[in-house]
C-alpha positions in Angstrom: -37.9 7.8 156.1 -38.7 4.5 155.4 -40.8 4.0 152.1 -41.6 0.3 152.9 -45.3 -0.1 152.9 -47.3 -2.9 154.7 -51.0 -2.6 154.0 -52.9 -2.9 157.2 -49.6 -2.8 158.9 -49.3 -6.7 158.4 -45.8 -8.1 159.3 -44.9 -4.6 161.1 -43.6 -5.1 164.7 -45.4 -2.2 166.5 -44.0 -2.5 169.9 -43.0 -5.0 172.8 -45.3 -6.7 175.2 -45.0 -9.0 178.2 -48.7 -9.6 178.3 -49.5 -12.4 175.5 -47.9 -14.0 172.7 -49.2 -15.9 169.7 -46.0 -17.6 168.9 -46.5 -21.4 169.0 -50.1 -20.9 170.4 -51.7 -18.4 172.6 -50.3 -17.6 176.1 -51.2 -15.2 178.6 -48.0 -14.0 180.6 -46.3 -17.4 179.7 -49.4 -19.5 180.7 -50.7 -21.5 177.7 -54.4 -20.7 177.1 -55.0 -24.7 177.2 -54.0 -24.6 180.9 -55.6 -21.3 181.7 -59.1 -22.6 180.4 -58.8 -26.0 182.0 -57.6 -24.9 185.5 -58.7 -21.4 186.0 -62.0 -19.2 186.2 -62.2 -15.7 184.4 -61.4 -13.9 187.7 -58.0 -15.7 188.0 -56.9 -14.8 184.6 -58.3 -11.2 185.0 -56.0 -11.0 188.0 -53.1 -12.3 185.9 -53.5 -9.7 183.0 -53.8 -6.7 185.3 -51.7 -7.5 188.3 -49.1 -9.8 186.6 -49.5 -13.3 188.1 -52.2 -15.8 188.8 -53.6 -15.2 192.4 -53.3 -17.3 195.4 -56.5 -18.3 197.5 -56.3 -15.1 199.4 -55.6 -12.9 196.6 -58.5 -14.5 194.5 -61.0 -14.0 197.4 -60.1 -10.2 197.6 -60.2 -9.9 193.7 -63.6 -11.5 193.7 -64.8 -9.4 196.8 -63.7 -6.2 195.0 -65.6 -7.2 191.5 -68.5 -7.7 193.7 -68.4 -4.7 195.6 -68.2 -2.7 192.5 -70.9 -4.6 190.6 -73.3 -1.6 190.2 -73.6 1.7 188.2 -74.6 5.2 189.1 -78.4 6.0 189.0 -77.5 8.7 186.2 -76.2 6.0 184.0 -79.2 3.7 184.6 -81.5 6.4 183.7 -79.5 7.2 180.6 -79.8 3.6 179.6 -83.5 3.6 179.7 -83.5 6.9 177.7 -81.3 5.8 174.8 -83.6 4.7 172.0 -84.0 1.1 171.6 -82.6 0.8 168.1 -79.3 2.1 169.1 -76.7 -0.8 168.6 -75.6 -2.4 172.0 -71.9 -1.6 171.2 -72.8 2.1 170.8 -74.7 2.0 174.1 -71.6 0.2 175.7 -69.0 2.8 174.4 -71.2 5.6 175.8 -71.4 3.9 179.1 -68.0 3.5 179.6 -67.2 7.1 178.8 -69.8 8.1 181.3 -68.2 5.8 184.0 -65.2 7.8 183.8 -67.1 10.8 185.3 -68.0 8.9 188.2 -64.5 7.5 188.9 -62.2 9.2 191.6 -59.1 8.0 189.9 -60.2 9.0 186.4 -57.3 11.4 185.7 -54.7 9.4 187.7 -52.4 7.4 185.2 -50.1 5.7 187.7 -50.3 1.8 187.6 -52.2 1.4 190.9 -55.1 3.7 189.8 -55.4 2.3 186.3 -55.6 -1.2 188.0 -58.3 0.1 190.2 -60.2 1.8 187.4 -59.7 -1.6 185.3 -61.3 -3.6 188.2 -64.1 -1.3 188.4 -64.9 -1.5 184.7 -64.7 -5.2 184.7 -67.3 -5.2 187.4 -69.7 -2.5 185.8 -69.6 -3.6 182.2 -71.6 -6.9 182.7 -74.2 -4.7 184.8 -74.5 -2.4 181.8 -75.0 -5.0 179.3 -77.4 -7.1 181.2 -79.4 -3.9 182.5 -79.8 -2.5 178.9 -80.7 -5.8 177.4 -83.5 -6.2 179.9 -84.6 -2.8 179.6 -85.0 -3.3 175.8 -87.1 -6.5 176.6 -89.4 -4.6 178.8 -88.2 -6.7 181.7 -87.1 -5.4 185.2 -83.3 -5.4 185.8 -82.0 -8.0 188.0 -79.5 -7.0 190.7 -76.1 -8.6 190.9 -75.9 -11.6 193.2 -72.5 -11.8 195.1 -73.0 -15.5 195.5 -72.2 -16.1 192.0 -69.0 -16.3 190.1 -68.3 -13.6 187.5 -69.8 -15.6 184.5 -72.5 -17.1 186.4 -73.6 -13.6 187.7 -73.9 -12.4 184.2 -76.0 -15.0 183.2 -78.2 -14.4 186.3 -78.6 -10.7 185.7 -79.3 -11.2 181.8 -81.9 -14.2 182.3 -82.9 -13.7 185.8 -82.5 -17.6 186.4 -79.7 -19.6 187.9 -77.5 -20.9 185.1 -76.4 -24.5 184.9 -72.8 -25.4 186.0 -72.2 -26.6 182.2 -73.4 -23.2 181.1 -71.3 -21.1 183.6 -68.3 -23.2 182.7 -68.7 -22.7 178.9 -69.0 -18.9 179.3 -66.3 -18.8 181.8 -64.0 -20.7 179.1 -65.3 -18.1 176.3 -64.4 -15.2 178.5 -60.8 -16.6 179.2 -60.4 -17.1 175.3 -61.6 -13.7 174.3 -59.7 -11.8 177.3 -56.2 -10.9 175.5 -54.8 -11.4 171.9 -51.7 -9.3 171.5 -51.7 -6.2 169.4 -55.1 -6.8 167.7 -56.9 -3.8 166.1 -58.7 -2.6 169.2 -55.8 -3.2 171.6 -53.5 -1.2 169.5 -56.4 1.5 169.2 -56.3 1.6 173.1 -52.2 1.9 173.3 -52.4 4.7 170.4 -54.8 6.7 172.5 -53.1 6.3 175.9 -49.6 6.9 174.3 -50.8 10.7 174.0 -50.9 10.4 177.9 -54.6 10.2 177.7 -56.5 8.1 180.5 -57.8 4.6 180.7 -61.6 5.2 180.1 -60.5 7.0 176.8 -58.5 4.1 175.7 -61.0 1.6 176.4 -63.7 3.6 174.6 -61.7 3.6 171.6 -61.0 0.0 171.7 -64.8 -0.5 172.1 -65.2 1.6 168.8 -62.7 -0.5 167.0 -64.1 -3.7 168.2 -67.4 -2.8 166.8 -66.5 -3.6 163.3 -67.6 -6.6 161.5 -64.0 -7.5 160.7 -63.0 -7.6 164.4 -65.5 -8.1 167.3 -68.4 -8.0 165.3 -67.5 -11.1 163.6 -69.2 -13.5 166.0 -72.5 -12.0 164.8 -71.8 -12.4 161.3 -70.8 -16.1 162.1 -74.4 -16.4 163.3 -75.7 -15.2 160.0 -73.9 -18.1 158.3 -75.6 -20.5 160.5 -78.9 -19.2 160.1 -78.6 -19.1 156.2 -78.3 -22.9 156.1 -81.3 -24.7 157.2 -80.2 -28.4 157.2 -77.1 -30.7 157.3 -77.8 -31.7 153.8 -78.0 -28.0 152.5 -74.7 -27.3 154.1 -72.3 -28.4 151.3 -74.4 -26.8 148.6 -74.5 -23.6 150.4 -70.9 -23.5 151.2 -69.7 -24.4 147.6 -72.1 -21.4 146.4 -70.7 -18.9 148.6 -67.1 -19.8 147.7 -68.0 -19.5 143.9 -69.4 -16.0 144.5 -66.2 -15.1 146.4 -68.2 -14.5 149.5 -66.2 -14.6 153.0 -67.6 -17.1 155.2 -67.4 -15.3 158.6 -65.9 -17.5 161.4 -63.3 -19.2 159.4 -59.6 -18.2 158.8 -57.4 -15.8 160.8 -54.5 -13.5 159.8 -52.2 -15.1 162.6 -53.4 -18.6 163.1 -52.7 -20.3 159.7 -53.2 -23.9 161.0 -56.1 -23.2 163.4 -57.3 -21.1 166.2 -56.6 -22.7 169.5 -59.4 -20.9 171.1 -61.9 -22.6 168.6 -60.5 -25.9 169.5 -61.2 -25.3 173.2 -64.5 -24.2 172.8 -65.8 -26.7 170.3 -66.6 -29.6 172.9 -68.0 -27.1 175.5 -70.3 -25.7 172.7 -71.5 -29.1 171.7 -72.3 -29.8 175.4 -74.4 -26.9 176.1 -76.1 -27.6 172.7 -77.2 -31.0 174.0 -78.2 -29.6 177.3 -80.3 -26.8 175.7 -81.8 -28.9 172.7 -79.8 -27.5 169.9 -78.4 -30.8 168.4 -79.7 -29.9 165.0 -77.9 -26.5 164.8 -74.8 -28.0 165.9 -75.0 -30.7 163.4 -75.3 -28.0 160.8 -72.4 -26.0 162.1 -70.3 -29.3 161.7 -71.3 -29.7 158.3 -70.5 -26.3 157.4 -67.1 -26.5 159.1 -66.1 -29.7 157.3 -67.4 -28.5 154.1 -65.2 -25.2 154.4 -62.0 -27.1 155.7 -62.2 -29.7 152.7 -62.8 -26.8 150.1 -60.6 -24.0 151.2 -58.2 -25.5 154.1 -59.7 -22.8 156.3 -60.1 -23.7 160.1 -62.6 -22.1 162.1 -61.6 -19.2 164.5 -62.9 -18.4 168.1 -66.1 -16.8 166.6 -67.4 -19.8 165.0 -68.1 -21.9 168.2 -68.8 -18.4 170.4 -71.7 -17.5 167.8 -73.3 -20.9 168.6 -72.5 -21.1 172.2 -74.3 -17.6 172.9 -77.1 -18.5 170.8 -77.4 -21.8 172.9 -77.5 -19.7 176.2 -80.1 -17.7 175.1 -78.4 -14.4 174.6 -79.5 -12.0 172.0 -77.4 -11.4 169.0 -76.5 -7.8 169.8 -75.0 -9.1 173.2 -72.4 -10.9 171.3 -69.7 -8.4 170.7 -70.4 -6.5 174.1 -69.7 -10.0 175.6 -66.2 -9.8 173.9 -65.9 -6.2 175.7 -66.6 -7.7 179.0 -63.7 -10.2 178.6 -61.3 -8.2 176.7 -61.3 -5.2 179.1 -58.8 -7.2 181.2 -56.4 -7.4 178.2 -56.9 -3.8 177.1 -56.3 -2.5 180.4 -53.2 -4.5 180.9 -51.9 -3.0 177.6 -53.0 0.6 178.6 -50.9 0.2 181.7 -48.0 -1.5 180.0 -47.9 1.4 177.3 -47.7 4.0 180.0 -45.0 2.2 182.0 -42.6 2.7 178.9 -44.3 5.2 176.9 -43.5 6.8 173.5 -46.4 8.4 171.4 -47.2 6.1 168.7 -46.8 8.1 165.3 -46.1 6.2 162.1 -45.3 7.6 158.9 -47.3 7.7 155.6 -46.5 7.5 151.9 -48.1 10.4 150.4 -50.2 9.6 147.2 -51.9 13.0 146.5 -51.3 15.6 144.0 -47.8 17.3 143.3 -47.2 20.6 144.7 -49.9 23.2 143.5 -50.1 26.9 143.7 -53.0 28.6 145.4 -54.8 30.8 142.9 -56.8 33.9 144.1 -60.5 32.8 144.5 -61.6 34.8 141.5 -59.3 32.6 139.1 -60.1 29.4 140.5 
């Protein structure tokens, strides 16, 4: 048995994948993220991840029609959403909802590629409905039904806010969903692959992935990035605040990445769009504070922002509640997670790493009266 230890499995190759790579920048199935965000809508990228390539016009039309047809949830789940206590975190509610949806999916126990593709598309369609419905219920507002005339991104904003989004808002959310859709063997993706490597089902894998994404060191980082922004009240205060935080060795969320040492390409893509939405929605002051924080962190620690830094602001500018930020990550990443579930099962071997034992040496069990 190998005794080489890599804390956090850093640097360990955990498997092969044809879905995405981070080498030389982020690419999904060979397509650079820059081109995907410039030339595609989220639905096209979801099709790429789940079905293997970008769709032509007819394929995209059919894919969108399926998403629209599946954009509803069972009445039992809708009732459950109203009965879950209001203070339960949104990610916990979403984790439960995905598990419940398995009970209403005719393909639930079918692990064939075709069945998993169908299940994944259904989840993609239903997760936005769950997030929007639960959010409006908490706000004591009536639930807004899906509108088939909208795109995936625009429809979510419509269901959540009850008003038609602008083209700029839709485009910005669309790009953020593409940027969040897939990211190789991250913690949540690896969790999904571990679960289905036992020949469990797709819903179980996605439920486990949501549990992993909930943590503040993974998906929850976008919410923590907003904490940073809310702690600084002016451009002038930014430098002092950052320097004080660094002196206390406080980790400033939204900066640095285990893989992207020279900068996260997703953050670069979203920076301009985030600024445009800020201008449209009247958040120029907060955007200026963010720029000042970013400049100070770069100068002091040479740490570029990661994708959570612009996304925290973008979602704030879009008027989304903080506890919706990480569920939005789920909404996008379900495409990537499902692609990995399908890939794992296509050439499966149960994932079972070794461990280095650090406990007591061999001991004898004494009779209970002598302990």
